[in-house]
C-alpha positions as CSV (number, residue, x, y, z in Angstrom):
1,M,36.7,1.3,29.2
2,K,37.7,-0.4,25.9
3,T,38.9,1.7,23.0
4,P,38.4,1.0,19.2
5,S,41.9,-0.4,19.1
6,D,40.8,-3.3,21.3
7,P,40.9,-6.6,19.3
8,T,37.3,-7.6,20.3
9,L,35.9,-4.2,19.4
10,A,37.8,-4.2,16.2
11,L,36.5,-7.6,15.3
12,A,32.9,-6.5,16.1
13,L,33.3,-3.3,13.9
14,A,34.7,-5.4,11.0
15,Y,31.7,-7.7,11.3
16,L,29.2,-4.8,11.5
17,R,30.8,-3.1,8.4
18,R,29.4,-5.8,6.1
19,R,25.8,-5.3,7.0
20,E,23.4,-4.3,9.7
21,R,23.4,-6.9,12.6
22,T,21.3,-7.6,15.7
23,V,22.7,-7.8,19.2
24,D,22.2,-11.6,19.1
25,E,24.0,-12.0,15.8
26,L,27.0,-9.9,17.1
27,R,27.1,-11.8,20.4
28,A,27.1,-15.2,18.6
29,Y,29.8,-14.0,16.2
30,L,32.1,-12.8,18.9
31,A,31.5,-16.0,20.9
32,S,32.3,-18.1,17.8
33,K,35.7,-16.2,17.6
34,G,36.5,-17.3,21.2
35,R,35.9,-14.1,23.0
36,S,35.0,-14.2,26.7
37,S,31.6,-13.3,28.0
38,A,33.0,-10.3,29.7
39,E,34.7,-9.0,26.5
40,I,31.5,-9.6,24.5
41,D,29.3,-7.8,27.1
42,L,31.6,-4.8,27.2
43,T,31.9,-4.7,23.4
44,L,28.1,-4.9,23.0
45,A,27.6,-2.1,25.5
46,I,29.9,0.1,23.5
47,C,28.3,-0.8,20.2
48,L,24.8,-0.1,21.6
49,E,25.9,3.1,23.2
50,R,27.4,4.4,20.0
51,G,24.5,3.2,17.8
52,F,26.6,0.7,15.9
53,V,24.0,-2.0,16.8
54,N,20.3,-1.3,17.0
55,D,17.8,-4.1,16.9
56,Q,14.8,-1.8,16.2
57,R,16.6,-0.4,13.1
58,V,17.2,-3.9,11.9
59,A,13.6,-4.9,12.5
60,D,12.4,-1.8,10.7
61,R,14.6,-2.5,7.7
62,E,13.5,-6.1,7.5
63,T,9.8,-5.0,7.6
64,D,10.4,-2.4,5.0
65,L,12.1,-4.9,2.7
66,A,9.4,-7.4,3.1
67,R,6.6,-4.9,2.6
68,N,8.1,-2.7,-0.2
69,V,10.9,-4.4,-1.9
70,K,10.6,-8.2,-1.7
71,R,6.8,-8.1,-1.4
72,A,7.0,-11.1,1.0
73,G,4.1,-12.0,3.3
74,R,3.8,-11.5,7.0
75,E,4.6,-15.1,7.7
76,K,7.9,-14.9,5.8
77,L,8.7,-11.6,7.6
78,K,7.9,-13.2,11.0
79,Q,10.2,-16.2,10.1
80,R,13.0,-13.8,9.2
81,L,12.6,-11.7,12.4
82,V,12.6,-14.9,14.5
83,S,15.7,-16.2,12.8
84,R,17.5,-13.0,13.5
85,G,16.5,-13.0,17.2
86,L,14.2,-10.0,16.9
87,L,10.9,-11.7,17.6
88,D,9.7,-14.6,19.6
89,D,7.8,-17.4,18.0
90,E,4.4,-16.4,19.5
91,A,4.6,-12.6,18.6
92,E,3.4,-11.0,15.5
93,P,5.6,-8.5,13.5
94,G,4.4,-4.9,13.6
95,G,4.4,-2.4,10.8
96,Y,2.9,-4.7,8.2
97,T,-0.9,-4.8,8.2
98,L,-3.2,-7.4,6.7
99,D,-4.4,-4.8,4.2
100,Q,-0.8,-4.0,3.1
101,E,-0.1,-7.7,2.8
102,T,-3.2,-8.2,0.7
103,E,-2.3,-5.3,-1.6
104,N,1.1,-6.8,-2.0
105,A,-0.3,-10.2,-2.8
106,I,-2.6,-8.8,-5.5
107,A,0.3,-6.7,-7.0
108,L,2.5,-9.8,-7.0
109,L,-0.2,-11.9,-8.8
110,E,-0.6,-9.1,-11.4
111,K,3.1,-8.7,-11.9
112,K,3.6,-12.4,-12.4
113,Q,0.5,-12.6,-14.6
114,V,-0.9,-15.4,-12.6
115,N,-4.2,-16.4,-14.1
116,D,-5.3,-19.5,-12.3
117,V,-6.2,-20.0,-8.6
118,A,-4.0,-23.0,-8.0
119,H,-0.9,-21.2,-9.3
120,A,-1.8,-18.1,-7.2
121,I,-2.1,-20.1,-4.0
122,R,1.3,-21.8,-4.6
123,A,2.9,-18.4,-5.5
124,L,1.6,-16.6,-2.4
125,S,2.1,-19.5,0.0
126,S,5.7,-20.0,-1.0
127,R,6.3,-16.3,-0.3
128,G,4.9,-16.5,3.2
129,Y,1.6,-14.8,2.8
130,S,-0.9,-15.4,5.5
131,E,-4.0,-17.5,4.8
132,E,-6.2,-14.4,5.3
133,A,-4.2,-12.4,2.8
134,V,-4.2,-15.2,0.3
135,R,-8.0,-15.6,0.6
136,A,-8.6,-11.8,0.3
137,A,-6.2,-11.6,-2.7
138,L,-7.9,-14.5,-4.5
139,A,-11.3,-13.0,-3.9
140,K,-10.3,-9.7,-5.5
141,R,-8.2,-11.2,-8.3
142,F,-10.6,-14.0,-9.1
143,P,-14.1,-12.8,-8.4
144,E,-15.6,-16.1,-9.7
145,W,-13.6,-18.0,-7.0
146,D,-15.6,-19.0,-4.0
147,G,-13.0,-20.3,-1.5
């Protein structure tokens, strides 16, 4: 069994110190540093066993950031989770409902003081809001709009 003084494990720990990483990200990083598959697999096993790497924790954090901090849409969240190796292209991210996304869309439009439909559509689409959330937010924010 490897110990923390092992160079591959030390490299992994230094990489994990900067921010929360996924198993795929850590694997790719160690491979980019020329580590063997056997070294990488053993290091990942240790990191997983000790809780240094936890894909669910990363996914939960990304979801929380999208929903509560960045106020990004579900499409943007999905894109982020796919890029980090946490979700496949066909799956939908959990923990972020259409109702929550719609509420965030409305809050964003109010915060940005968006007063016309075209601007609202651009603002929400660029932040990855789903078509359903955009339509629902526009209907609530602009009652005269009949999209």
